[in-house]
CHARMM-style PDB file with segment names, atoms N, HN, CA, C and O in Angstrom:
ATOM      1  N   MET     1      64.962-102.902  35.564  1.00  0.00      PROA
ATOM      2  CA  MET     1      65.217-103.431  34.238  1.00  0.00      PROA
ATOM      3  C   MET     1      66.035-102.401  33.456  1.00  0.00      PROA
ATOM      4  O   MET     1      65.654-101.232  33.381  1.00  0.00      PROA
ATOM      5  N   THR     2      67.135-102.822  32.885  1.00  0.00      PROA
ATOM      6  HN  THR     2      67.445-103.771  32.945  1.00  0.00      PROA
ATOM      7  CA  THR     2      67.974-101.914  32.106  1.00  0.00      PROA
ATOM      8  C   THR     2      67.779-102.183  30.626  1.00  0.00      PROA
ATOM      9  O   THR     2      67.520-103.305  30.194  1.00  0.00      PROA
ATOM     10  N   ARG     3      67.914-101.105  29.871  1.00  0.00      PROA
ATOM     11  HN  ARG     3      68.124-100.193  30.223  1.00  0.00      PROA
ATOM     12  CA  ARG     3      67.781-101.227  28.418  1.00  0.00      PROA
ATOM     13  C   ARG     3      69.162-101.254  27.785  1.00  0.00      PROA
ATOM     14  O   ARG     3      70.102-100.634  28.280  1.00  0.00      PROA
ATOM     15  N   SER     4      69.263-101.961  26.718  1.00  0.00      PROA
ATOM     16  HN  SER     4      68.499-102.466  26.316  1.00  0.00      PROA
ATOM     17  CA  SER     4      70.532-101.984  25.995  1.00  0.00      PROA
ATOM     18  C   SER     4      70.620-100.720  25.143  1.00  0.00      PROA
ATOM     19  O   SER     4      69.587-100.159  24.775  1.00  0.00      PROA
ATOM     20  N   PRO     5      71.820-100.264  24.823  1.00  0.00      PROA
ATOM     21  CA  PRO     5      71.961 -99.059  23.982  1.00  0.00      PROA
ATOM     22  C   PRO     5      71.316 -99.218  22.619  1.00  0.00      PROA
ATOM     23  O   PRO     5      70.879 -98.236  22.018  1.00  0.00      PROA
ATOM     24  N   LEU     6      71.254-100.440  22.130  1.00  0.00      PROA
ATOM     25  HN  LEU     6      71.609-101.237  22.618  1.00  0.00      PROA
ATOM     26  CA  LEU     6      70.649-100.646  20.818  1.00  0.00      PROA
ATOM     27  C   LEU     6      69.149-100.412  20.839  1.00  0.00      PROA
ATOM     28  O   LEU     6      68.571-100.041  19.817  1.00  0.00      PROA
ATOM     29  N   ALA     7      68.512-100.617  21.970  1.00  0.00      PROA
ATOM     30  HN  ALA     7      68.982-100.918  22.800  1.00  0.00      PROA
ATOM     31  CA  ALA     7      67.077-100.409  22.060  1.00  0.00      PROA
ATOM     32  C   ALA     7      66.728 -98.923  22.038  1.00  0.00      PROA
ATOM     33  O   ALA     7      65.590 -98.563  21.735  1.00  0.00      PROA
ATOM     34  N   LEU     8      67.678 -98.067  22.352  1.00  0.00      PROA
ATOM     35  HN  LEU     8      68.602 -98.359  22.599  1.00  0.00      PROA
ATOM     36  CA  LEU     8      67.410 -96.629  22.383  1.00  0.00      PROA
ATOM     37  C   LEU     8      67.622 -95.962  21.033  1.00  0.00      PROA
ATOM     38  O   LEU     8      67.158 -94.840  20.828  1.00  0.00      PROA
ATOM     39  N   THR     9      68.306 -96.617  20.112  1.00  0.00      PROA
ATOM     40  HN  THR     9      68.683 -97.528  20.278  1.00  0.00      PROA
ATOM     41  CA  THR     9      68.571 -96.002  18.817  1.00  0.00      PROA
ATOM     42  C   THR     9      67.400 -96.262  17.879  1.00  0.00      PROA
ATOM     43  O   THR     9      66.832 -97.354  17.880  1.00  0.00      PROA
ATOM     44  N   PRO    10      67.040 -95.270  17.084  1.00  0.00      PROA
ATOM     45  CA  PRO    10      65.941 -95.473  16.139  1.00  0.00      PROA
ATOM     46  C   PRO    10      66.385 -96.408  15.019  1.00  0.00      PROA
ATOM     47  O   PRO    10      67.532 -96.366  14.574  1.00  0.00      PROA
ATOM     48  N   THR    11      65.483 -97.226  14.587  1.00  0.00      PROA
ATOM     49  HN  THR    11      64.551 -97.260  14.948  1.00  0.00      PROA
ATOM     50  CA  THR    11      65.781 -98.152  13.496  1.00  0.00      PROA
ATOM     51  C   THR    11      64.781 -97.942  12.390  1.00  0.00      PROA
ATOM     52  O   THR    11      63.669 -97.466  12.621  1.00  0.00      PROA
ATOM     53  N   MET    12      65.186 -98.303  11.174  1.00  0.00      PROA
ATOM     54  HN  MET    12      66.090 -98.690  10.986  1.00  0.00      PROA
ATOM     55  CA  MET    12      64.281 -98.242  10.038  1.00  0.00      PROA
ATOM     56  C   MET    12      63.833 -99.660   9.729  1.00  0.00      PROA
ATOM     57  O   MET    12      64.658-100.553   9.535  1.00  0.00      PROA
ATOM     58  N   HSD    13      62.550 -99.857   9.687  1.00  0.00      PROA
ATOM     59  HN  HSD    13      61.881 -99.131   9.846  1.00  0.00      PROA
ATOM     60  CA  HSD    13      62.010-101.163   9.374  1.00  0.00      PROA
ATOM     61  C   HSD    13      61.477-101.118   7.959  1.00  0.00      PROA
ATOM     62  O   HSD    13      60.667-100.256   7.619  1.00  0.00      PROA
ATOM     63  N   THR    14      61.926-102.033   7.146  1.00  0.00      PROA
ATOM     64  HN  THR    14      62.584-102.734   7.423  1.00  0.00      PROA
ATOM     65  CA  THR    14      61.395-102.139   5.801  1.00  0.00      PROA
ATOM     66  C   THR    14      60.625-103.432   5.704  1.00  0.00      PROA
ATOM     67  O   THR    14      61.007-104.455   6.273  1.00  0.00      PROA
ATOM     68  N   THR    15      59.557-103.367   4.986  1.00  0.00      PROA
ATOM     69  HN  THR    15      59.246-102.536   4.524  1.00  0.00      PROA
ATOM     70  CA  THR    15      58.737-104.548   4.811  1.00  0.00      PROA
ATOM     71  C   THR    15      58.644-104.864   3.338  1.00  0.00      PROA
ATOM     72  O   THR    15      59.048-104.067   2.491  1.00  0.00      PROA
ATOM     73  N   ALA    16      58.128-105.992   3.047  1.00  0.00      PROA
ATOM     74  HN  ALA    16      57.800-106.640   3.734  1.00  0.00      PROA
ATOM     75  CA  ALA    16      57.966-106.386   1.649  1.00  0.00      PROA
ATOM     76  C   ALA    16      56.956-105.502   0.941  1.00  0.00      PROA
ATOM     77  O   ALA    16      56.950-105.433  -0.288  1.00  0.00      PROA
ATOM     78  N   SER    17      56.101-104.827   1.698  1.00  0.00      PROA
ATOM     79  HN  SER    17      56.106-104.884   2.696  1.00  0.00      PROA
ATOM     80  CA  SER    17      55.090-103.979   1.076  1.00  0.00      PROA
ATOM     81  C   SER    17      55.626-102.605   0.702  1.00  0.00      PROA
ATOM     82  O   SER    17      54.860-101.767   0.225  1.00  0.00      PROA
ATOM     83  N   GLY    18      56.918-102.343   0.903  1.00  0.00      PROA
ATOM     84  HN  GLY    18      57.540-103.024   1.290  1.00  0.00      PROA
ATOM     85  CA  GLY    18      57.496-101.081   0.460  1.00  0.00      PROA
ATOM     86  C   GLY    18      57.655-100.067   1.564  1.00  0.00      PROA
ATOM     87  O   GLY    18      57.428 -98.882   1.322  1.00  0.00      PROA
ATOM     88  N   GLY    19      58.026-100.457   2.741  1.00  0.00      PROA
ATOM     89  HN  GLY    19      58.211-101.420   2.937  1.00  0.00      PROA
ATOM     90  CA  GLY    19      58.207 -99.530   3.840  1.00  0.00      PROA
ATOM     91  C   GLY    19      59.375 -98.583   3.628  1.00  0.00      PROA
ATOM     92  O   GLY    19      59.382 -97.496   4.207  1.00  0.00      PROA
ATOM     93  N   GLY    20      60.362 -98.951   2.821  1.00  0.00      PROA
ATOM     94  HN  GLY    20      60.356 -99.833   2.351  1.00  0.00      PROA
ATOM     95  CA  GLY    20      61.515 -98.097   2.548  1.00  0.00      PROA
ATOM     96  C   GLY    20      61.298 -97.174   1.374  1.00  0.00      PROA
ATOM     97  O   GLY    20      62.212 -96.454   0.972  1.00  0.00      PROA
ATOM     98  N   THR    21      60.100 -97.183   0.817  1.00  0.00      PROA
ATOM     99  HN  THR    21      59.358 -97.767   1.144  1.00  0.00      PROA
ATOM    100  CA  THR    21      59.821 -96.357  -0.352  1.00  0.00      PROA
ATOM    101  C   THR    21      59.882 -94.881  -0.025  1.00  0.00      PROA
ATOM    102  O   THR    21      60.315 -94.082  -0.855  1.00  0.00      PROA
ATOM    103  N   GLY    22      59.458 -94.507   1.164  1.00  0.00      PROA
ATOM    104  HN  GLY    22      59.107 -95.156   1.839  1.00  0.00      PROA
ATOM    105  CA  GLY    22      59.488 -93.097   1.549  1.00  0.00      PROA
ATOM    106  C   GLY    22      60.897 -92.562   1.613  1.00  0.00      PROA
ATOM    107  O   GLY    22      61.154 -91.438   1.181  1.00  0.00      PROA
ATOM    108  N   LEU    23      61.814 -93.346   2.144  1.00  0.00      PROA
ATOM    109  HN  LEU    23      61.606 -94.258   2.495  1.00  0.00      PROA
ATOM    110  CA  LEU    23      63.219 -92.930   2.218  1.00  0.00      PROA
ATOM    111  C   LEU    23      63.823 -92.826   0.830  1.00  0.00      PROA
ATOM    112  O   LEU    23      64.551 -91.880   0.532  1.00  0.00      PROA
ATOM    113  N   LEU    24      63.523 -93.793  -0.016  1.00  0.00      PROA
ATOM    114  HN  LEU    24      62.931 -94.562   0.225  1.00  0.00      PROA
ATOM    115  CA  LEU    24      64.034 -93.769  -1.389  1.00  0.00      PROA
ATOM    116  C   LEU    24      63.490 -92.569  -2.146  1.00  0.00      PROA
ATOM    117  O   LEU    24      64.226 -91.902  -2.873  1.00  0.00      PROA
ATOM    118  N   LEU    25      62.215 -92.297  -1.977  1.00  0.00      PROA
ATOM    119  HN  LEU    25      61.617 -92.839  -1.387  1.00  0.00      PROA
ATOM    120  CA  LEU    25      61.599 -91.145  -2.640  1.00  0.00      PROA
ATOM    121  C   LEU    25      62.218 -89.841  -2.153  1.00  0.00      PROA
ATOM    122  O   LEU    25      62.474 -88.941  -2.953  1.00  0.00      PROA
ATOM    123  N   ALA    26      62.459 -89.733  -0.866  1.00  0.00      PROA
ATOM    124  HN  ALA    26      62.252 -90.464  -0.217  1.00  0.00      PROA
ATOM    125  CA  ALA    26      63.085 -88.531  -0.313  1.00  0.00      PROA
ATOM    126  C   ALA    26      64.494 -88.351  -0.866  1.00  0.00      PROA
ATOM    127  O   ALA    26      64.896 -87.227  -1.170  1.00  0.00      PROA
ATOM    128  N   MET    27      65.243 -89.429  -1.001  1.00  0.00      PROA
ATOM    129  HN  MET    27      64.916 -90.342  -0.755  1.00  0.00      PROA
ATOM    130  CA  MET    27      66.604 -89.347  -1.542  1.00  0.00      PROA
ATOM    131  C   MET    27      66.580 -88.914  -3.000  1.00  0.00      PROA
ATOM    132  O   MET    27      67.390 -88.084  -3.414  1.00  0.00      PROA
ATOM    133  N   VAL    28      65.664 -89.464  -3.777  1.00  0.00      PROA
ATOM    134  HN  VAL    28      65.007 -90.139  -3.441  1.00  0.00      PROA
ATOM    135  CA  VAL    28      65.572 -89.107  -5.197  1.00  0.00      PROA
ATOM    136  C   VAL    28      65.160 -87.654  -5.355  1.00  0.00      PROA
ATOM    137  O   VAL    28      65.747 -86.927  -6.156  1.00  0.00      PROA
ATOM    138  N   VAL    29      64.163 -87.224  -4.604  1.00  0.00      PROA
ATOM    139  HN  VAL    29      63.686 -87.814  -3.953  1.00  0.00      PROA
ATOM    140  CA  VAL    29      63.680 -85.838  -4.701  1.00  0.00      PROA
ATOM    141  C   VAL    29      64.773 -84.867  -4.268  1.00  0.00      PROA
ATOM    142  O   VAL    29      64.961 -83.831  -4.906  1.00  0.00      PROA
ATOM    143  N   SER    30      65.495 -85.183  -3.199  1.00  0.00      PROA
ATOM    144  HN  SER    30      65.343 -86.025  -2.681  1.00  0.00      PROA
ATOM    145  CA  SER    30      66.552 -84.276  -2.762  1.00  0.00      PROA
ATOM    146  C   SER    30      67.699 -84.250  -3.773  1.00  0.00      PROA
ATOM    147  O   SER    30      68.313 -83.203  -3.981  1.00  0.00      PROA
ATOM    148  N   GLY    31      67.991 -85.380  -4.400  1.00  0.00      PROA
ATOM    149  HN  GLY    31      67.492 -86.230  -4.231  1.00  0.00      PROA
ATOM    150  CA  GLY    31      69.021 -85.407  -5.439  1.00  0.00      PROA
ATOM    151  C   GLY    31      68.620 -84.584  -6.650  1.00  0.00      PROA
ATOM    152  O   GLY    31      69.435 -83.851  -7.210  1.00  0.00      PROA
ATOM    153  N   VAL    32      67.373 -84.705  -7.050  1.00  0.00      PROA
ATOM    154  HN  VAL    32      66.711 -85.300  -6.595  1.00  0.00      PROA
ATOM    155  CA  VAL    32      66.872 -83.924  -8.184  1.00  0.00      PROA
ATOM    156  C   VAL    32      66.894 -82.440  -7.841  1.00  0.00      PROA
ATOM    157  O   VAL    32      67.280 -81.616  -8.670  1.00  0.00      PROA
ATOM    158  N   PHE    33      66.484 -82.098  -6.630  1.00  0.00      PROA
ATOM    159  HN  PHE    33      66.170 -82.768  -5.956  1.00  0.00      PROA
ATOM    160  CA  PHE    33      66.489 -80.702  -6.206  1.00  0.00      PROA
ATOM    161  C   PHE    33      67.905 -80.136  -6.203  1.00  0.00      PROA
ATOM    162  O   PHE    33      68.125 -79.016  -6.664  1.00  0.00      PROA
ATOM    163  N   LEU    34      68.862 -80.896  -5.692  1.00  0.00      PROA
ATOM    164  HN  LEU    34      68.684 -81.806  -5.317  1.00  0.00      PROA
ATOM    165  CA  LEU    34      70.249 -80.445  -5.666  1.00  0.00      PROA
ATOM    166  C   LEU    34      70.791 -80.263  -7.080  1.00  0.00      PROA
ATOM    167  O   LEU    34      71.476 -79.279  -7.360  1.00  0.00      PROA
ATOM    168  N   GLY    35      70.489 -81.199  -7.969  1.00  0.00      PROA
ATOM    169  HN  GLY    35      69.933 -81.998  -7.743  1.00  0.00      PROA
ATOM    170  CA  GLY    35      70.930 -81.077  -9.362  1.00  0.00      PROA
ATOM    171  C   GLY    35      70.338 -79.859 -10.042  1.00  0.00      PROA
ATOM    172  O   GLY    35      71.030 -79.159 -10.781  1.00  0.00      PROA
ATOM    173  N   ALA    36      69.057 -79.599  -9.796  1.00  0.00      PROA
ATOM    174  HN  ALA    36      68.494 -80.168  -9.195  1.00  0.00      PROA
ATOM    175  CA  ALA    36      68.409 -78.428 -10.386  1.00  0.00      PROA
ATOM    176  C   ALA    36      69.002 -77.137  -9.835  1.00  0.00      PROA
ATOM    177  O   ALA    36      69.177 -76.169 -10.574  1.00  0.00      PROA
ATOM    178  N   LEU    37      69.307 -77.118  -8.556  1.00  0.00      PROA
ATOM    179  HN  LEU    37      69.165 -77.905  -7.956  1.00  0.00      PROA
ATOM    180  CA  LEU    37      69.907 -75.934  -7.934  1.00  0.00      PROA
ATOM    181  C   LEU    37      71.283 -75.645  -8.520  1.00  0.00      PROA
ATOM    182  O   LEU    37      71.613 -74.490  -8.789  1.00  0.00      PROA
ATOM    183  N   ILE    38      72.079 -76.676  -8.718  1.00  0.00      PROA
ATOM    184  HN  ILE    38      71.811 -77.614  -8.499  1.00  0.00      PROA
ATOM    185  CA  ILE    38      73.406 -76.492  -9.318  1.00  0.00      PROA
ATOM    186  C   ILE    38      73.271 -76.003 -10.754  1.00  0.00      PROA
ATOM    187  O   ILE    38      74.013 -75.116 -11.176  1.00  0.00      PROA
ATOM    188  N   THR    39      72.332 -76.570 -11.510  1.00  0.00      PROA
ATOM    189  HN  THR    39      71.729 -77.291 -11.166  1.00  0.00      PROA
ATOM    190  CA  THR    39      72.130 -76.163 -12.902  1.00  0.00      PROA
ATOM    191  C   THR    39      71.690 -74.705 -12.994  1.00  0.00      PROA
ATOM    192  O   THR    39      72.188 -73.963 -13.841  1.00  0.00      PROA
ATOM    193  N   VAL    40      70.777 -74.295 -12.146  1.00  0.00      PROA
ATOM    194  HN  VAL    40      70.373 -74.898 -11.458  1.00  0.00      PROA
ATOM    195  CA  VAL    40      70.312 -72.903 -12.148  1.00  0.00      PROA
ATOM    196  C   VAL    40      71.456 -71.960 -11.805  1.00  0.00      PROA
ATOM    197  O   VAL    40      71.609 -70.911 -12.432  1.00  0.00      PROA
ATOM    198  N   THR    41      72.256 -72.327 -10.818  1.00  0.00      PROA
ATOM    199  HN  THR    41      72.132 -73.179 -10.309  1.00  0.00      PROA
ATOM    200  CA  THR    41      73.382 -71.479 -10.421  1.00  0.00      PROA
ATOM    201  C   THR    41      74.375 -71.309 -11.566  1.00  0.00      PROA
ATOM    202  O   THR    41      74.842 -70.200 -11.824  1.00  0.00      PROA
ATOM    203  N   ILE    42      74.695 -72.394 -12.246  1.00  0.00      PROA
ATOM    204  HN  ILE    42      74.315 -73.295 -12.037  1.00  0.00      PROA
ATOM    205  CA  ILE    42      75.636 -72.321 -13.370  1.00  0.00      PROA
ATOM    206  C   ILE    42      75.060 -71.480 -14.503  1.00  0.00      PROA
ATOM    207  O   ILE    42      75.773 -70.671 -15.095  1.00  0.00      PROA
ATOM    208  N   ASN    43      73.774 -71.662 -14.810  1.00  0.00      PROA
ATOM    209  HN  ASN    43      73.194 -72.319 -14.329  1.00  0.00      PROA
ATOM    210  CA  ASN    43      73.160 -70.889 -15.900  1.00  0.00      PROA
ATOM    211  C   ASN    43      73.098 -69.402 -15.591  1.00  0.00      PROA
ATOM    212  O   ASN    43      73.323 -68.579 -16.478  1.00  0.00      PROA
ATOM    213  N   ILE    44      72.797 -69.046 -14.358  1.00  0.00      PROA
ATOM    214  HN  ILE    44      72.614 -69.715 -13.638  1.00  0.00      PROA
ATOM    215  CA  ILE    44      72.787 -67.630 -13.981  1.00  0.00      PROA
ATOM    216  C   ILE    44      74.185 -67.050 -14.098  1.00  0.00      PROA
ATOM    217  O   ILE    44      74.352 -65.942 -14.607  1.00  0.00      PROA
ATOM    218  N   TRP    45      75.193 -67.779 -13.634  1.00  0.00      PROA
ATOM    219  HN  TRP    45      75.057 -68.679 -13.220  1.00  0.00      PROA
ATOM    220  CA  TRP    45      76.574 -67.303 -13.710  1.00  0.00      PROA
ATOM    221  C   TRP    45      77.002 -67.114 -15.166  1.00  0.00      PROA
ATOM    222  O   TRP    45      77.635 -66.113 -15.503  1.00  0.00      PROA
ATOM    223  N   LEU    46      76.656 -68.084 -16.036  1.00  0.00      PROA
ATOM    224  HN  LEU    46      76.142 -68.897 -15.762  1.00  0.00      PROA
ATOM    225  CA  LEU    46      77.037 -67.971 -17.443  1.00  0.00      PROA
ATOM    226  C   LEU    46      76.329 -66.810 -18.136  1.00  0.00      PROA
ATOM    227  O   LEU    46      76.939 -66.122 -18.955  1.00  0.00      PROA
ATOM    228  N   SER    47      75.057 -66.580 -17.823  1.00  0.00      PROA
ATOM    229  HN  SER    47      74.562 -67.138 -17.157  1.00  0.00      PROA
ATOM    230  CA  SER    47      74.347 -65.474 -18.474  1.00  0.00      PROA
ATOM    231  C   SER    47      74.893 -64.124 -18.020  1.00  0.00      PROA
ATOM    232  O   SER    47      75.006 -63.198 -18.824  1.00  0.00      PROA
ATOM    233  N   ARG    48      75.230 -64.008 -16.746  1.00  0.00      PROA
ATOM    234  HN  ARG    48      75.138 -64.759 -16.093  1.00  0.00      PROA
ATOM    235  CA  ARG    48      75.828 -62.748 -16.279  1.00  0.00      PROA
ATOM    236  C   ARG    48      77.192 -62.530 -16.908  1.00  0.00      PROA
ATOM    237  O   ARG    48      77.538 -61.404 -17.267  1.00  0.00      PROA
ATOM    238  N   ARG    49      77.961 -63.586 -17.044  1.00  0.00      PROA
ATOM    239  HN  ARG    49      77.679 -64.500 -16.753  1.00  0.00      PROA
ATOM    240  CA  ARG    49      79.280 -63.478 -17.666  1.00  0.00      PROA
ATOM    241  C   ARG    49      79.156 -63.041 -19.127  1.00  0.00      PROA
ATOM    242  O   ARG    49      79.909 -62.189 -19.598  1.00  0.00      PROA
ATOM    243  N   LYS    50      78.188 -63.643 -19.838  1.00  0.00      PROA
ATOM    244  HN  LYS    50      77.577 -64.336 -19.455  1.00  0.00      PROA
ATOM    245  CA  LYS    50      78.003 -63.284 -21.245  1.00  0.00      PROA
ATOM    246  C   LYS    50      77.555 -61.835 -21.387  1.00  0.00      PROA
ATOM    247  O   LYS    50      78.053 -61.122 -22.258  1.00  0.00      PROA
ATOM    248  N   SER    51      76.624 -61.384 -20.546  1.00  0.00      PROA
ATOM    249  HN  SER    51      76.219 -61.963 -19.838  1.00  0.00      PROA
ATOM    250  CA  SER    51      76.166 -59.995 -20.647  1.00  0.00      PROA
ATOM    251  C   SER    51      77.300 -59.032 -20.290  1.00  0.00      PROA
ATOM    252  O   SER    51      77.393 -57.943 -20.857  1.00  0.00      PROA
ATOM    253  N   HSD    52      78.154 -59.430 -19.358  1.00  0.00      PROA
ATOM    254  HN  HSD    52      78.078 -60.315 -18.897  1.00  0.00      PROA
ATOM    255  CA  HSD    52      79.299 -58.587 -19.006  1.00  0.00      PROA
ATOM    256  C   HSD    52      80.274 -58.499 -20.185  1.00  0.00      PROA
ATOM    257  O   HSD    52      80.809 -57.427 -20.470  1.00  0.00      PROA
ATOM    258  N   GLU    53      80.502 -59.620 -20.867  1.00  0.00      PROA
ATOM    259  HN  GLU    53      80.067 -60.491 -20.636  1.00  0.00      PROA
ATOM    260  CA  GLU    53      81.393 -59.606 -22.038  1.00  0.00      PROA
ATOM    261  C   GLU    53      80.804 -58.758 -23.161  1.00  0.00      PROA
ATOM    262  O   GLU    53      81.531 -58.022 -23.828  1.00  0.00      PROA
ATOM    263  N   GLU    54      79.483 -58.858 -23.376  1.00  0.00      PROA
ATOM    264  HN  GLU    54      78.893 -59.457 -22.834  1.00  0.00      PROA
ATOM    265  CA  GLU    54      78.841 -58.046 -24.414  1.00  0.00      PROA
ATOM    266  C   GLU    54      78.923 -56.566 -24.085  1.00  0.00      PROA
ATOM    267  O   GLU    54      79.148 -55.744 -24.974  1.00  0.00      PROA
ATOM    268  N   GLU    55      78.746 -56.222 -22.836  1.00  0.00      PROA
ATOM    269  HN  GLU    55      78.564 -56.889 -22.114  1.00  0.00      PROA
ATOM    270  CA  GLU    55      78.838 -54.827 -22.416  1.00  0.00      PROA
ATOM    271  C   GLU    55      80.264 -54.303 -22.608  1.00  0.00      PROA
ATOM    272  O   GLU    55      80.465 -53.152 -22.994  1.00  0.00      PROA
ATOM    273  N   ARG    56      81.227 -55.143 -22.342  1.00  0.00      PROA
ATOM    274  HN  ARG    56      81.064 -56.079 -22.029  1.00  0.00      PROA
ATOM    275  CA  ARG    56      82.624 -54.750 -22.489  1.00  0.00      PROA
ATOM    276  C   ARG    56      82.997 -54.588 -23.966  1.00  0.00      PROA
ATOM    277  O   ARG    56      83.830 -53.747 -24.307  1.00  0.00      PROA
ATOM    278  N   ASN    57      82.384 -55.391 -24.840  1.00  0.00      PROA
ATOM    279  HN  ASN    57      81.708 -56.074 -24.564  1.00  0.00      PROA
ATOM    280  CA  ASN    57      82.716 -55.328 -26.271  1.00  0.00      PROA
ATOM    281  C   ASN    57      81.947 -54.248 -27.020  1.00  0.00      PROA
ATOM    282  O   ASN    57      82.292 -53.944 -28.162  1.00  0.00      PROA
ATOM    283  N   ARG    58      80.928 -53.664 -26.423  1.00  0.00      PROA
ATOM    284  HN  ARG    58      80.648 -53.911 -25.496  1.00  0.00      PROA
ATOM    285  CA  ARG    58      80.124 -52.654 -27.096  1.00  0.00      PROA
ATOM    286  C   ARG    58      80.948 -51.448 -27.555  1.00  0.00      PROA
ATOM    287  O   ARG    58      80.836 -51.071 -28.722  1.00  0.00      PROA
ATOM    288  N   PRO    59      81.756 -50.831 -26.717  1.00  0.00      PROA
ATOM    289  CA  PRO    59      82.553 -49.688 -27.204  1.00  0.00      PROA
ATOM    290  C   PRO    59      83.561 -50.101 -28.280  1.00  0.00      PROA
ATOM    291  O   PRO    59      83.833 -49.333 -29.203  1.00  0.00      PROA
ATOM    292  N   ARG    60      84.102 -51.282 -28.166  1.00  0.00      PROA
ATOM    293  HN  ARG    60      83.882 -51.906 -27.416  1.00  0.00      PROA
ATOM    294  CA  ARG    60      85.056 -51.762 -29.156  1.00  0.00      PROA
ATOM    295  C   ARG    60      84.387 -51.900 -30.523  1.00  0.00      PROA
ATOM    296  O   ARG    60      84.967 -51.522 -31.541  1.00  0.00      PROA
ATOM    297  N   ALA    61      83.178 -52.438 -30.545  1.00  0.00      PROA
ATOM    298  HN  ALA    61      82.708 -52.745 -29.718  1.00  0.00      PROA
ATOM    299  CA  ALA    61      82.450 -52.605 -31.809  1.00  0.00      PROA
ATOM    300  C   ALA    61      82.088 -51.247 -32.391  1.00  0.00      PROA
ATOM    301  O   ALA    61      82.164 -51.062 -33.605  1.00  0.00      PROA
ATOM    302  N   ALA    62      81.699 -50.299 -31.561  1.00  0.00      PROA
ATOM    303  HN  ALA    62      81.637 -50.449 -30.574  1.00  0.00      PROA
ATOM    304  CA  ALA    62      81.353 -48.961 -32.046  1.00  0.00      PROA
ATOM    305  C   ALA    62      82.590 -48.247 -32.594  1.00  0.00      PROA
ATOM    306  O   ALA    62      82.484 -47.499 -33.566  1.00  0.00      PROA
ATOM    307  N   PHE    63      83.735 -48.462 -32.000  1.00  0.00      PROA
ATOM    308  HN  PHE    63      83.821 -49.069 -31.211  1.00  0.00      PROA
ATOM    309  CA  PHE    63      84.953 -47.823 -32.460  1.00  0.00      PROA
ATOM    310  C   PHE    63      85.405 -48.409 -33.795  1.00  0.00      PROA
ATOM    311  O   PHE    63      85.918 -47.679 -34.643  1.00  0.00      PROA
ATOM    312  N   LEU    64      85.225 -49.700 -33.993  1.00  0.00      PROA
ATOM    313  HN  LEU    64      84.808 -50.293 -33.305  1.00  0.00      PROA
ATOM    314  CA  LEU    64      85.663 -50.353 -35.219  1.00  0.00      PROA
ATOM    315  C   LEU    64      84.765 -50.038 -36.408  1.00  0.00      PROA
ATOM    316  O   LEU    64      85.206 -50.164 -37.551  1.00  0.00      PROA
ATOM    317  N   ARG    65      83.525 -49.636 -36.177  1.00  0.00      PROA
ATOM    318  HN  ARG    65      83.167 -49.534 -35.249  1.00  0.00      PROA
ATOM    319  CA  ARG    65      82.603 -49.306 -37.249  1.00  0.00      PROA
ATOM    320  C   ARG    65      82.966 -48.006 -37.955  1.00  0.00      PROA
ATOM    321  O   ARG    65      82.633 -47.814 -39.125  1.00  0.00      PROA
ATOM    322  N   ARG    66      83.635 -47.131 -37.255  1.00  0.00      PROA
ATOM    323  HN  ARG    66      83.905 -47.287 -36.305  1.00  0.00      PROA
ATOM    324  CA  ARG    66      83.935 -45.809 -37.824  1.00  0.00      PROA
ATOM    325  C   ARG    66      85.010 -45.855 -38.836  1.00  0.00      PROA
ATOM    326  OT1 ARG    66      85.371 -44.823 -39.401  1.00  0.00      PROA
TER     327      ARG     66
END
């Protein structure tokens, strides 16, 4: 007895009782995680940039006060 190639591939079965809910939940959680990761990366980059600009402007401000 030979099997068809389609019988060897995994399939996702969804039922009316919500069998696809796990996949949907995984997609939403991974999307939220990716969005949070991008937001954290941007915020860290902006804070380092701002502190670098403040450090660079410190001698200039001290010179102008005199």
